[in-house]
VOPAGU-2260 file (C-alpha; in pm, 1 decimal, decimal comma):
REM VOPAGU-2260
SITE   aa  ch    i         X         Y         Z
SITE  MET   A    0   -2042,0    2177,5    -803,7
SITE  ALA   A    1   -2196,4    1879,7    -984,2
SITE  PHE   A    2   -1965,9    1580,7   -1031,0
SITE  ASP   A    3   -1993,1    1288,0   -1271,8
SITE  TYR   A    4   -1939,0    1052,8    -978,3
SITE  ASP   A    5   -1945,4    1058,6    -601,0
SITE  LEU   A    6   -1647,1     822,4    -609,5
SITE  PHE   A    7   -1401,8     726,0    -880,6
SITE  VAL   A    8   -1174,6     429,0    -807,3
SITE  ILE   A    9    -850,0     379,1    -996,5
SITE  GLY   A   10    -763,9       9,0    -981,6
SITE  GLY   A   11    -974,8    -306,0   -1010,1
SITE  GLY   A   12    -799,7    -524,2    -756,0
SITE  SER   A   13    -953,3    -672,2    -441,0
SITE  GLY   A   14    -938,1    -350,2    -239,1
SITE  GLY   A   15   -1064,1    -119,5    -512,3
SITE  VAL   A   16   -1348,3    -350,3    -612,8
SITE  ARG   A   17   -1465,6    -395,3    -253,2
SITE  ALA   A   18   -1457,7     -20,5    -188,6
SITE  ALA   A   19   -1647,6      51,4    -512,1
SITE  ARG   A   20   -1919,5    -202,4    -438,4
SITE  MET   A   21   -1965,0     -92,6     -76,9
SITE  ALA   A   22   -1979,1     274,3    -173,8
SITE  ALA   A   23   -2237,0     198,8    -444,2
SITE  ALA   A   24   -2446,4      14,4    -184,6
SITE  THR   A   25   -2482,3     342,3       8,5
SITE  GLY   A   26   -2641,6     502,0    -296,9
SITE  ALA   A   27   -2327,0     671,5    -424,5
SITE  LYS   A   28   -2261,4     691,5    -796,9
SITE  VAL   A   29   -1933,7     508,8    -853,5
SITE  GLY   A   30   -1695,8     469,2   -1147,5
SITE  LEU   A   31   -1393,9     240,0   -1163,9
SITE  ALA   A   32   -1105,4     224,7   -1411,1
SITE  GLU   A   33    -875,4     -73,2   -1458,9
SITE  GLU   A   34    -609,1     -74,9   -1729,8
SITE  SER   A   35    -534,9    -446,6   -1712,4
SITE  ARG   A   36    -754,2    -734,3   -1592,3
SITE  MET   A   37   -1024,1    -708,0   -1329,8
SITE  GLY   A   38    -919,9    -877,8   -1007,2
SITE  GLY   A   39    -575,6    -722,6    -981,3
SITE  THR   A   40    -259,7    -886,4    -856,5
SITE  CYS   A   41    -421,9   -1130,2    -614,7
SITE  VAL   A   42    -671,0   -1287,0    -853,0
SITE  ILE   A   43    -483,0   -1264,5   -1183,2
SITE  ARG   A   44    -109,5   -1286,2   -1106,8
SITE  GLY   A   45     -67,9   -1343,7    -733,8
SITE  CYS   A   46    -241,7   -1524,9    -450,2
SITE  VAL   A   47    -494,2   -1729,5    -648,5
SITE  PRO   A   48    -282,9   -1870,2    -934,4
SITE  LYS   A   49       8,3   -1915,5    -694,6
SITE  LYS   A   50    -203,1   -2117,8    -450,2
SITE  LEU   A   51    -330,3   -2335,7    -735,5
SITE  MET   A   52      33,6   -2397,5    -827,3
SITE  VAL   A   53     103,3   -2487,0    -462,7
SITE  PHE   A   54    -170,3   -2749,6    -482,9
SITE  ALA   A   55     -32,1   -2883,0    -811,1
SITE  SER   A   56     321,7   -2906,3    -675,1
SITE  SER   A   57     218,4   -3103,6    -365,4
SITE  TYR   A   58      92,3   -3410,8    -551,0
SITE  ARG   A   59     432,6   -3560,1    -625,6
SITE  GLU   A   60     494,0   -3602,7    -252,3
SITE  THR   A   61     136,9   -3722,1    -202,9
SITE  PHE   A   62     186,1   -3999,0    -461,5
SITE  SER   A   63     499,5   -4110,4    -280,9
SITE  ASP   A   64     325,4   -4114,4      57,6
SITE  ALA   A   65      28,9   -4305,0     -87,8
SITE  ARG   A   66     251,0   -4603,1    -164,6
SITE  SER   A   67     358,8   -4612,0     199,9
SITE  TYR   A   68      -8,3   -4627,2     293,9
SITE  GLY   A   69     -69,9   -4929,4      72,0
SITE  TRP   A   70    -193,8   -4767,3    -247,2
SITE  ASP   A   71     -74,4   -4893,2    -585,6
SITE  VAL   A   72      10,4   -4559,8    -745,2
SITE  THR   A   73     186,4   -4506,1   -1075,4
SITE  GLU   A   74     342,6   -4161,1   -1086,0
SITE  GLY   A   75     336,1   -3991,2   -1424,3
SITE  ALA   A   76     497,4   -3669,6   -1546,5
SITE  PHE   A   77     353,4   -3328,4   -1471,2
SITE  ASP   A   78     180,5   -3176,1   -1775,1
SITE  TRP   A   79     251,4   -2801,8   -1749,6
SITE  PRO   A   80      61,2   -2695,0   -2066,8
SITE  LYS   A   81    -249,1   -2883,9   -1948,1
SITE  PHE   A   82    -231,6   -2723,9   -1603,2
SITE  ARG   A   83    -162,4   -2377,2   -1743,6
SITE  THR   A   84    -460,4   -2398,9   -1980,7
SITE  HIS   A   85    -688,2   -2500,7   -1692,7
SITE  LEU   A   86    -541,5   -2221,9   -1478,2
SITE  GLU   A   87    -606,4   -1960,4   -1745,7
SITE  GLY   A   88    -966,0   -2075,9   -1773,1
SITE  GLU   A   89   -1013,4   -2047,8   -1398,0
SITE  LEU   A   90    -870,9   -1696,4   -1390,9
SITE  ASP   A   91   -1102,3   -1596,0   -1675,7
SITE  ARG   A   92   -1394,8   -1728,0   -1470,8
SITE  LEU   A   93   -1290,9   -1534,6   -1160,6
SITE  GLU   A   94   -1238,3   -1215,5   -1358,1
SITE  GLU   A   95   -1588,8   -1245,6   -1498,5
SITE  ILE   A   96   -1724,1   -1287,3   -1145,4
SITE  TYR   A   97   -1554,1    -962,3   -1041,5
SITE  ARG   A   98   -1704,2    -781,3   -1341,1
SITE  ASN   A   99   -2049,8    -916,4   -1270,6
SITE  LEU   A  100   -2031,7    -812,9    -906,2
SITE  LEU   A  101   -1944,8    -458,6   -1009,7
SITE  HIS   A  102   -2223,0    -446,2   -1268,7
SITE  GLN   A  103   -2474,9    -581,6   -1018,9
SITE  SER   A  104   -2366,7    -315,2    -769,8
SITE  GLY   A  105   -2423,1     -39,1   -1023,8
SITE  VAL   A  106   -2056,2      51,0   -1063,6
SITE  GLU   A  107   -1962,7     188,4   -1406,4
SITE  ILE   A  108   -1651,8      13,3   -1538,6
SITE  HIS   A  109   -1393,2     181,9   -1760,1
SITE  ASP   A  110   -1142,8     -59,8   -1914,1
SITE  SER   A  111    -874,1     203,8   -1934,8
SITE  ARG   A  112    -579,5     358,1   -1762,3
SITE  ALA   A  113    -677,2     663,3   -1559,7
SITE  VAL   A  114    -456,8     946,6   -1434,5
SITE  LEU   A  115    -539,4    1240,3   -1211,6
SITE  THR   A  116    -543,4    1587,7   -1363,5
SITE  ASP   A  117    -674,8    1777,5   -1061,4
SITE  PRO   A  118    -806,3    1685,4    -713,4
SITE  HIS   A  119   -1148,6    1598,7    -855,5
SITE  THR   A  120   -1074,6    1487,5   -1213,3
SITE  VAL   A  121    -932,0    1179,6   -1382,2
SITE  GLU   A  122    -844,9    1143,5   -1748,4
SITE  LEU   A  123    -890,8     812,3   -1927,8
SITE  ALA   A  124    -656,0     682,6   -2197,4
SITE  ASP   A  125    -884,1     806,7   -2476,3
SITE  GLY   A  126    -874,4    1160,8   -2340,7
SITE  THR   A  127   -1216,4    1148,0   -2175,7
SITE  LYS   A  128   -1228,2    1328,8   -1843,5
SITE  LYS   A  129   -1444,6    1228,8   -1548,0
SITE  SER   A  130   -1503,2    1432,9   -1234,1
SITE  ALA   A  131   -1561,7    1291,7    -887,3
SITE  LYS   A  132   -1618,9    1425,5    -539,5
SITE  HIS   A  133   -1377,4    1164,1    -405,2
SITE  ILE   A  134   -1100,0     971,1    -581,9
SITE  LEU   A  135    -961,7     644,8    -444,3
SITE  VAL   A  136    -626,2     518,3    -573,4
SITE  ALA   A  137    -597,6     139,7    -544,8
SITE  THR   A  138    -341,4      60,4    -812,9
SITE  GLY   A  139    -142,4    -196,1    -612,7
SITE  GLY   A  140     219,2    -279,1    -683,7
SITE  ARG   A  141     441,9    -456,6    -932,3
SITE  PRO   A  142     752,0    -677,3    -910,6
SITE  ALA   A  143    1080,0    -485,5    -894,4
SITE  ARG   A  144    1387,9    -585,7   -1090,2
SITE  PRO   A  145    1733,1    -533,2    -940,6
SITE  GLU   A  146    1969,4    -269,9   -1073,7
SITE  LEU   A  147    2180,4    -519,9   -1262,6
SITE  PRO   A  148    2303,1    -527,4   -1622,9
SITE  TYR   A  149    2102,0    -778,7   -1825,1
SITE  ALA   A  150    1829,4    -804,4   -1557,9
SITE  GLY   A  151    1583,1    -799,3   -1848,6
SITE  LEU   A  152    1695,8   -1151,1   -1935,5
SITE  GLY   A  153    1523,5   -1281,1   -1623,5
SITE  ILE   A  154    1157,5   -1306,6   -1532,4
SITE  VAL   A  155     950,1   -1180,1   -1239,2
SITE  SER   A  156     662,1   -1341,5   -1054,2
SITE  ASP   A  157     400,8   -1205,7   -1299,0
SITE  ASP   A  158     567,5   -1402,8   -1579,2
SITE  VAL   A  159     570,0   -1743,7   -1410,8
SITE  PHE   A  160     207,9   -1820,5   -1494,0
SITE  HIS   A  161     268,8   -1759,4   -1866,9
SITE  LEU   A  162     583,3   -1967,1   -1920,1
SITE  PRO   A  163     550,2   -2170,8   -2242,1
SITE  VAL   A  164     746,1   -2455,5   -2082,7
SITE  LEU   A  165     881,9   -2521,6   -1736,4
SITE  PRO   A  166    1257,6   -2468,2   -1709,3
SITE  LYS   A  167    1470,1   -2767,8   -1621,1
SITE  ARG   A  168    1709,9   -2550,9   -1416,7
SITE  LEU   A  169    1579,7   -2242,2   -1241,0
SITE  LEU   A  170    1764,6   -1982,4   -1036,1
SITE  ILE   A  171    1549,0   -1778,8    -797,1
SITE  VAL   A  172    1699,1   -1460,1    -657,3
SITE  GLY   A  173    1547,6   -1336,7    -331,1
SITE  GLY   A  174    1460,6   -1457,3      15,8
SITE  GLY   A  175    1114,1   -1317,2      84,1
SITE  TYR   A  176     791,8   -1512,8      87,3
SITE  ILE   A  177     739,7   -1488,1    -291,1
SITE  ALA   A  178    1087,7   -1624,9    -363,3
SITE  CYS   A  179    1051,0   -1907,8    -112,2
SITE  GLU   A  180     701,5   -2001,8    -225,9
SITE  PHE   A  181     806,7   -2028,1    -589,1
SITE  ALA   A  182    1119,6   -2222,5    -492,0
SITE  CYS   A  183     898,3   -2483,2    -324,5
SITE  ILE   A  184     641,2   -2481,9    -604,5
SITE  MET   A  185     893,2   -2532,9    -882,6
SITE  ASN   A  186    1084,0   -2791,7    -683,8
SITE  GLY   A  187     758,5   -2982,3    -632,4
SITE  LEU   A  188     687,6   -2969,4   -1006,8
SITE  GLY   A  189    1020,4   -3135,9   -1078,9
SITE  VAL   A  190    1232,5   -2832,5   -1163,8
SITE  GLU   A  191    1592,9   -2823,7   -1040,9
SITE  VAL   A  192    1580,5   -2512,4    -819,9
SITE  THR   A  193    1868,6   -2301,0    -692,9
SITE  GLN   A  194    1793,3   -2003,5    -470,4
SITE  TYR   A  195    2025,5   -1712,0    -393,9
SITE  TYR   A  196    1959,7   -1480,5    -102,1
SITE  ARG   A  197    2202,8   -1210,9       4,3
SITE  GLY   A  198    2095,2   -1222,6     372,6
SITE  ALA   A  199    2192,5   -1461,7     649,5
SITE  GLN   A  200    1851,2   -1632,8     655,5
SITE  ILE   A  201    1539,3   -1635,4     436,7
SITE  LEU   A  202    1208,2   -1471,4     535,5
SITE  ARG   A  203    1355,4   -1168,0     708,3
SITE  GLY   A  204    1121,8   -1017,4     967,4
SITE  PHE   A  205     957,2   -1344,6    1062,9
SITE  ASP   A  206    1033,2   -1547,9    1374,8
SITE  ASP   A  207    1391,4   -1676,5    1359,6
SITE  GLU   A  208    1316,3   -2027,3    1482,2
SITE  ALA   A  209    1025,3   -2068,5    1242,6
SITE  ARG   A  210    1206,4   -1940,5     935,2
SITE  GLY   A  211    1507,7   -2152,9    1023,5
SITE  LEU   A  212    1294,2   -2466,3    1013,7
SITE  VAL   A  213    1137,9   -2362,3     682,5
SITE  ALA   A  214    1487,5   -2322,5     533,6
SITE  GLU   A  215    1591,4   -2661,9     669,5
SITE  MET   A  216    1284,5   -2834,1     525,6
SITE  MET   A  217    1325,8   -2660,1     188,4
SITE  ARG   A  218    1678,5   -2795,7     163,4
SITE  ALA   A  219    1562,7   -3141,6     269,4
SITE  ARG   A  220    1310,6   -3138,9     -15,2
SITE  GLY   A  221    1580,2   -3054,6    -269,6
SITE  VAL   A  222    1595,4   -2674,9    -299,1
SITE  ASN   A  223    1960,9   -2572,8    -343,4
SITE  LEU   A  224    1953,2   -2272,2    -108,8
SITE  HIS   A  225    2256,2   -2040,7     -95,9
SITE  LEU   A  226    2255,1   -1775,1     178,1
SITE  GLY   A  227    2482,4   -1472,5     174,7
SITE  THR   A  228    2483,4   -1499,5    -204,6
SITE  ASN   A  229    2374,8   -1274,1    -487,6
SITE  ILE   A  230    2422,1   -1231,6    -862,0
SITE  VAL   A  231    2707,8   -1008,5    -970,0
SITE  GLU   A  232    2691,1   -1075,3   -1343,7
SITE  MET   A  233    2459,9   -1243,0   -1593,0
SITE  MET   A  234    2413,6   -1268,4   -1967,9
SITE  ALA   A  235    2267,0   -1499,4   -2230,4
SITE  ALA   A  236    2477,9   -1815,6   -2226,9
SITE  GLU   A  237    2541,8   -1810,1   -2602,0
SITE  GLU   A  238    2654,0   -1452,3   -2570,8
SITE  TYR   A  239    2892,5   -1547,5   -2289,6
SITE  ASP   A  240    3044,2   -1811,6   -2519,1
SITE  GLU   A  241    3079,8   -1551,6   -2793,4
SITE  ASP   A  242    3246,3   -1311,1   -2550,6
SITE  MET   A  243    3502,9   -1575,0   -2456,0
SITE  THR   A  244    3591,1   -1623,7   -2821,8
SITE  GLY   A  245    3565,9   -1260,7   -2928,0
SITE  GLY   A  246    3219,8   -1284,0   -3089,2
SITE  THR   A  247    3064,8   -1491,9   -3366,1
SITE  ASP   A  248    3202,7   -1503,7   -3717,0
SITE  SER   A  249    2888,9   -1339,6   -3854,9
SITE  ASP   A  250    2910,5   -1053,8   -3610,1
SITE  ALA   A  251    3278,8   -1008,1   -3679,4
SITE  ALA   A  252    3214,5   -1005,8   -4052,0
SITE  MET   A  253    2960,1    -731,0   -4000,2
SITE  GLY   A  254    3200,3    -531,9   -3788,5
SITE  VAL   A  255    2985,2    -562,5   -3474,3
SITE  ASP   A  256    3177,3    -581,1   -3147,2
SITE  ILE   A  257    3067,6    -795,1   -2851,6
SITE  LYS   A  258    2940,7    -491,1   -2658,1
SITE  THR   A  259    2693,2    -419,1   -2936,1
SITE  VAL   A  260    2583,7    -784,3   -2935,4
SITE  ARG   A  261    2525,3    -764,6   -2562,0
SITE  GLU   A  262    2314,1    -451,6   -2585,1
SITE  ARG   A  263    2109,8    -594,2   -2871,8
SITE  ASN   A  264    2044,7    -913,6   -2675,3
SITE  ARG   A  265    1953,1    -717,8   -2364,3
SITE  ALA   A  266    1707,9    -491,1   -2547,5
SITE  THR   A  267    1537,5    -786,8   -2714,5
SITE  ALA   A  268    1502,2    -973,8   -2384,7
SITE  ALA   A  269    1354,9    -670,8   -2212,5
SITE  ARG   A  270    1080,0    -655,1   -2474,4
SITE  ASP   A  271     996,3   -1025,0   -2460,5
SITE  HIS   A  272     727,1   -1125,7   -2211,2
SITE  GLY   A  273     879,9   -1388,1   -1988,7
SITE  GLY   A  274    1240,8   -1283,7   -2026,3
SITE  HIS   A  275    1507,2   -1447,8   -2241,9
SITE  GLN   A  276    1407,9   -1777,3   -2400,1
SITE  GLY   A  277    1736,0   -1961,8   -2370,2
SITE  PRO   A  278    2007,5   -2053,3   -2121,7
SITE  ILE   A  279    2143,8   -1775,8   -1900,4
SITE  TRP   A  280    2495,1   -1764,0   -1761,6
SITE  VAL   A  281    2523,5   -1636,4   -1403,4
SITE  LYS   A  282    2815,7   -1549,9   -1178,7
SITE  SER   A  283    2757,0   -1524,8    -803,0
SITE  THR   A  284    2920,4   -1314,2    -532,9
SITE  GLY   A  285    3115,9   -1622,7    -429,7
SITE  GLY   A  286    3264,1   -1651,1    -776,5
SITE  GLN   A  287    3063,6   -1957,9    -880,6
SITE  GLU   A  288    2949,7   -1972,5   -1242,6
SITE  ALA   A  289    2648,0   -2169,4   -1364,8
SITE  VAL   A  290    2397,7   -2181,1   -1649,5
SITE  TYR   A  291    2020,8   -2184,5   -1593,3
SITE  ASP   A  292    1720,8   -2208,8   -1822,3
SITE  GLN   A  293    1551,5   -1921,5   -1639,1
SITE  VAL   A  294    1633,2   -1669,2   -1369,4
SITE  LEU   A  295    1342,3   -1551,3   -1154,9
SITE  PHE   A  296    1387,0   -1222,1    -969,5
SITE  ALA   A  297    1176,3   -1209,4    -652,9
SITE  THR   A  298    1353,7    -909,8    -506,0
SITE  GLY   A  299    1065,7    -698,4    -381,1
SITE  ARG   A  300     770,7    -502,9    -513,3
SITE  THR   A  301     716,8    -137,4    -600,5
SITE  PRO   A  302     392,4      62,1    -555,5
SITE  ASN   A  303     223,3     156,4    -883,2
SITE  THR   A  304     235,0     535,3    -854,6
SITE  ALA   A  305     443,0     634,9   -1156,0
SITE  GLY   A  306     264,1     847,5   -1413,7
SITE  LEU   A  307     -59,6     888,7   -1219,0
SITE  GLY   A  308     -17,2    1266,3   -1181,9
SITE  LEU   A  309       1,8    1248,3    -803,2
SITE  ASP   A  310     317,5    1455,0    -759,0
SITE  GLU   A  311     174,9    1740,3    -960,7
SITE  LEU   A  312    -128,6    1756,8    -731,1
SITE  GLY   A  313      75,3    1766,8    -412,6
SITE  VAL   A  314      11,5    1408,3    -302,4
SITE  LYS   A  315     314,9    1300,8     -99,9
SITE  ILE   A  316     506,1    1002,1    -234,9
SITE  GLY   A  317     742,8     814,3      -2,4
SITE  ARG   A  318    1095,3     706,0     -78,8
SITE  ARG   A  319     980,0     365,4    -202,5
SITE  GLY   A  320     719,8     518,2    -430,1
SITE  GLU   A  321     430,1     464,3    -191,8
SITE  ILE   A  322     140,9     707,8    -141,4
SITE  GLU   A  323     155,5     854,5     207,4
SITE  VAL   A  324    -180,5     844,6     385,9
SITE  ASP   A  325    -314,7     896,7     737,8
SITE  SER   A  326    -493,5     636,9     952,7
SITE  TYR   A  327    -812,2     696,6     749,7
SITE  SER   A  328    -632,1     632,3     416,4
SITE  GLN   A  329    -655,6    1001,4     323,9
SITE  THR   A  330    -370,8    1176,4     144,0
SITE  GLY   A  331    -265,1    1536,7     200,4
SITE  VAL   A  332    -511,5    1632,4     -75,3
SITE  PRO   A  333    -850,4    1599,3     101,9
SITE  SER   A  334   -1044,9    1455,2    -192,3
SITE  ILE   A  335    -785,1    1185,1    -270,8
SITE  TYR   A  336    -753,5     859,2     -75,8
SITE  ALA   A  337    -542,3     547,5    -128,7
SITE  ILE   A  338    -562,2     187,8      -8,4
SITE  GLY   A  339    -378,5    -139,5     -55,9
SITE  ASP   A  340     -25,1    -212,1    -171,5
SITE  VAL   A  341      12,2     130,7    -333,1
SITE  THR   A  342      38,4     267,9      23,6
SITE  ASN   A  343     296,0       2,8     125,9
SITE  ARG   A  344     152,2     -34,7     475,8
SITE  LEU   A  345      78,1    -405,0     513,2
SITE  ASN   A  346      74,0    -565,4     170,0
SITE  LEU   A  347    -186,1    -838,5     204,4
SITE  THR   A  348    -508,7    -878,8       8,0
SITE  PRO   A  349    -738,3    -905,4     313,2
SITE  VAL   A  350    -577,9    -589,6     451,1
SITE  ALA   A  351    -649,5    -398,7     128,7
SITE  ILE   A  352   -1011,4    -514,5     151,3
SITE  ARG   A  353   -1034,2    -399,4     513,9
SITE  GLU   A  354    -885,1     -64,5     418,2
SITE  GLY   A  355   -1146,0     -27,7     144,1
SITE  MET   A  356   -1424,5    -106,1     389,1
SITE  ALA   A  357   -1290,2     141,5     643,6
SITE  PHE   A  358   -1268,8     408,3     370,6
SITE  VAL   A  359   -1636,0     361,9     280,5
SITE  SER   A  360   -1740,4     370,0     647,6
SITE  THR   A  361   -1548,7     693,3     693,7
SITE  VAL   A  362   -1645,9     879,5     377,1
SITE  PHE   A  363   -1988,8     744,7     279,2
SITE  GLU   A  364   -2142,8     617,8     602,3
SITE  GLY   A  365   -2037,6     897,4     834,8
SITE  LYS   A  366   -1855,3     659,4    1070,5
SITE  PRO   A  367   -1485,8     757,3    1088,6
SITE  THR   A  368   -1301,2     425,5    1095,8
SITE  GLU   A  369    -928,4     388,2    1136,9
SITE  VAL   A  370    -763,7      90,0     976,6
SITE  ASP   A  371    -641,0    -167,2    1227,9
SITE  HIS   A  372    -308,4    -313,8    1114,1
SITE  LYS   A  373    -233,5    -488,3    1443,3
SITE  LEU   A  374    -229,7    -864,2    1496,6
SITE  VAL   A  375    -298,6    -956,1    1134,2
SITE  PRO   A  376    -250,2   -1330,1    1075,1
SITE  SER   A  377     -69,2   -1436,6     760,5
SITE  ALA   A  378      59,8   -1748,8     591,9
SITE  ILE   A  379     357,3   -1829,0     373,1
SITE  PHE   A  380     276,5   -2112,5     134,2
SITE  THR   A  381     613,1   -2281,0     135,8
SITE  GLN   A  382     637,2   -2656,2     185,1
SITE  PRO   A  383     581,8   -2687,8     474,9
SITE  GLU   A  384     369,4   -2376,5     524,2
SITE  MET   A  385     433,7   -2114,7     787,3
SITE  GLY   A  386     150,6   -1938,5     969,3
SITE  THR   A  387     211,8   -1642,9    1196,2
SITE  VAL   A  388      25,1   -1383,8    1398,6
SITE  GLY   A  389     159,1   -1123,6    1639,3
SITE  LEU   A  390     517,4   -1067,9    1748,2
SITE  SER   A  391     818,0   -1284,4    1674,5
SITE  GLU   A  392    1021,7   -1397,9    1971,6
SITE  GLU   A  393    1291,3   -1147,3    1879,6
SITE  ASP   A  394    1053,7    -849,0    1859,4
SITE  ALA   A  395     866,3    -949,3    2174,3
SITE  ARG   A  396    1174,4    -981,0    2393,2
SITE  ASP   A  397    1283,0    -634,0    2283,3
SITE  GLN   A  398     947,2    -505,3    2404,6
SITE  GLU   A  399     902,2    -677,8    2741,8
SITE  PRO   A  400     993,2    -988,2    2948,9
SITE  ILE   A  401     850,1   -1300,9    2785,0
SITE  GLU   A  402     815,3   -1675,4    2811,5
SITE  VAL   A  403     849,4   -1897,8    2506,0
SITE  TYR   A  404     652,5   -2220,9    2470,5
SITE  CYS   A  405     770,4   -2432,6    2179,7
SITE  THR   A  406     762,9   -2786,1    2049,5
SITE  SER   A  407     895,3   -2950,0    1734,5
SITE  PHE   A  408     815,6   -3305,9    1631,0
SITE  ARG   A  409     759,6   -3546,2    1342,3
SITE  PRO   A  410     389,8   -3548,5    1249,7
SITE  MET   A  411     216,2   -3885,0    1243,1
SITE  GLN   A  412     118,1   -3882,3     876,2
SITE  GLN   A  413     467,4   -3810,8     745,2
SITE  ALA   A  414     644,5   -4029,2    1001,6
SITE  PHE   A  415     435,7   -4330,7     893,7
SITE  ALA   A  416     536,4   -4262,8     533,7
SITE  GLY   A  417     901,4   -4264,0     634,1
SITE  ARG   A  418     962,8   -3894,4     584,1
SITE  SER   A  419    1178,5   -3688,6     819,4
SITE  ASP   A  420     959,5   -3375,8     812,8
SITE  ARG   A  421     928,6   -3178,7    1134,0
SITE  VAL   A  422     669,1   -2926,2    1242,5
SITE  LEU   A  423     693,6   -2636,6    1487,6
SITE  MET   A  424     436,3   -2495,3    1730,3
SITE  LYS   A  425     535,4   -2181,9    1918,8
SITE  LEU   A  426     370,1   -1935,9    2155,3
SITE  VAL   A  427     533,7   -1613,3    2273,8
SITE  VAL   A  428     377,7   -1503,1    2603,2
SITE  SER   A  429     399,6   -1185,4    2811,7
SITE  LYS   A  430     526,4   -1258,1    3161,7
SITE  GLU   A  431     329,3    -969,4    3304,9
SITE  THR   A  432     -12,0    -995,9    3138,3
SITE  ARG   A  433       7,6   -1364,4    3031,9
SITE  LYS   A  434    -131,4   -1261,5    2692,1
SITE  VAL   A  435     -13,9   -1455,3    2389,7
SITE  LEU   A  436     188,1   -1197,4    2198,5
SITE  GLY   A  437     270,0   -1421,5    1906,1
SITE  CYS   A  438     183,9   -1760,2    1759,7
SITE  HIS   A  439     399,9   -1928,9    1494,6
SITE  ILE   A  440     331,1   -2258,4    1319,6
SITE  VAL   A  441     542,1   -2444,0    1062,7
SITE  SER   A  442     345,2   -2737,2     927,6
SITE  ASP   A  443     129,8   -2858,7     643,6
SITE  HIS   A  444    -195,8   -2657,2     661,2
SITE  ALA   A  445     -36,9   -2394,6     888,2
SITE  GLY   A  446    -236,3   -2130,2     701,9
SITE  GLU   A  447    -562,9   -2294,8     804,1
SITE  MET   A  448    -450,2   -2328,6    1165,0
SITE  ILE   A  449    -321,2   -1973,2    1205,8
SITE  GLN   A  450    -654,5   -1829,2    1092,3
SITE  LEU   A  451    -824,7   -1980,4    1396,3
SITE  ALA   A  452    -535,1   -1908,4    1632,7
SITE  GLY   A  453    -549,3   -1549,8    1506,7
SITE  VAL   A  454    -899,8   -1510,7    1650,6
SITE  ALA   A  455    -777,0   -1600,6    1998,0
SITE  VAL   A  456    -468,6   -1379,5    1979,2
SITE  LYS   A  457    -674,1   -1086,3    1846,0
SITE  MET   A  458    -914,3   -1125,9    2137,7
SITE  GLY   A  459    -626,2   -1104,1    2384,0
SITE  ALA   A  460    -625,0   -1467,5    2494,8
SITE  THR   A  461    -381,0   -1561,0    2769,1
SITE  LYS   A  462    -163,0   -1869,3    2788,9
SITE  GLU   A  463    -403,1   -2001,0    3050,5
SITE  ASP   A  464    -692,6   -1961,0    2804,7
SITE  PHE   A  465    -501,3   -2184,7    2565,1
SITE  ASP   A  466    -431,3   -2430,1    2849,7
SITE  ARG   A  467    -801,6   -2452,7    2939,7
SITE  THR   A  468    -890,0   -2550,5    2584,2
SITE  VAL   A  469    -928,6   -2927,0    2541,0
SITE  ALA   A  470    -708,0   -3075,4    2270,0
SITE  VAL   A  471    -846,8   -3235,8    1955,0
SITE  HIS   A  472    -669,8   -3571,7    1929,1
SITE  PRO   A  473    -493,2   -3693,8    1722,9
SITE  THR   A  474    -407,7   -3374,4    1536,6
SITE  ILE   A  475     -99,0   -3164,0    1480,3
SITE  SER   A  476    -277,1   -2856,8    1613,6
SITE  GLU   A  477    -346,2   -3010,9    1956,1
SITE  GLU   A  478      12,2   -2929,7    2050,6
SITE  ILE   A  479     -73,4   -2560,2    2054,2
SITE  VAL   A  480    -286,7   -2615,1    2368,0
SITE  THR   A  481     -79,6   -2884,5    2541,4
SITE  MET   A  482     252,5   -2702,0    2594,1
SITE  ARG   A  483     272,9   -2659,9    2971,1
SITE  SER   A  484     624,9   -2540,9    3050,5
SITE  PRO   A  485     824,6   -2263,9    2881,1
SITE  VAL   A  486    1138,2   -2373,1    2696,9
SITE  ARG   A  487    1304,1   -2038,7    2774,4
SITE  THR   A  488    1244,8   -1690,6    2908,2
SITE  ALA   A  489    1382,9   -1357,2    2795,6
């Protein structure tokens, strides 16, 4: 059978674009459909704009430190519209780069939504159908809203970059890395930030000692963090006032009860990009009531599988909406593969890219390649940052006897400026093999440090290999190779 394409990719994010380009380089005819902007979550509404906001938010502290180092610095106000305009221009530039790379690779781009109609056919939004020998789904994920009345009044992470003005008072709901990163960003930009998390500690799944220090430092910087707390009720503040008085005169005159007012407000907010433009009244599980200018829900993400026609073709969808695949990213339908966040394996951009590369090696280069999801380094861009690779202390001690090497101290740069910041360096080591099972760093630039530490851990370096490495002095990172005695064993 003759196909229009050897490969058709649905999704123009980092993973889909890399897979399309690599497949085209083998001589395959490749098509790609993207219904939104080329670059996907990472480039357009995730990693890249968020990291630029991290940079922007760090300058207030830098100005303060500069005075301690003898600089005559006058601190002005942060200009959000100016930054946002520059940010939008940068994202436009990056999107154009992605398009050019695809064009140069010979990939045919379709700016359209695409759904599957059979194992070898996709249908575009205009009704055009395209056939392909192989179909790769790389549609990523989207922010999830909680099942809560009036949740449409709040915003999600995608909306932050489009806010017309910065809120003066912001409530962030969630305790994962997205919630914590935005709490630090907004706090650094001068927003009064409150954060609710229903769990006992933020950053669930990461090393307890490391996430505990991050929480401590967030509070020290001014984030009003409430643990064991969630929203139980919310509504537009003006509507709450109306409810307390039985509704407005105009509504009463029209015979409209407060329930109707609520539903009208909720429907309008759900349609508005960026949530409700006005104060929002919130009641917490502890009974506290407060009013915020915005409520940001960072309560998880959902794979983008709805409406793609996957169920009808027999592609298995997991309980969280993810596409189930094997170690080669192949679904139960042999011609259909999936990579990236839509599979909900390890939701990181570099992992999606690696999965795309492994897919091309397997399908187009004749080299079956399983995706390696072990010992992947990652960073959380809080302030201070957290970098991690391998097992947490808690997971490691459940697996085998371990030694823990750890130090926490005030770094020179911040101590000189009179700040009380602390950093953490931690190695989790196997007693039997002496291999470093996990490395955890809480510090400015932890993301840069963990990338290099990740090489050693991935190679199977032992504690003695770290010990034999000469320290670079004076640096924060030298502590990772100078810890000689374990602080505890388990």
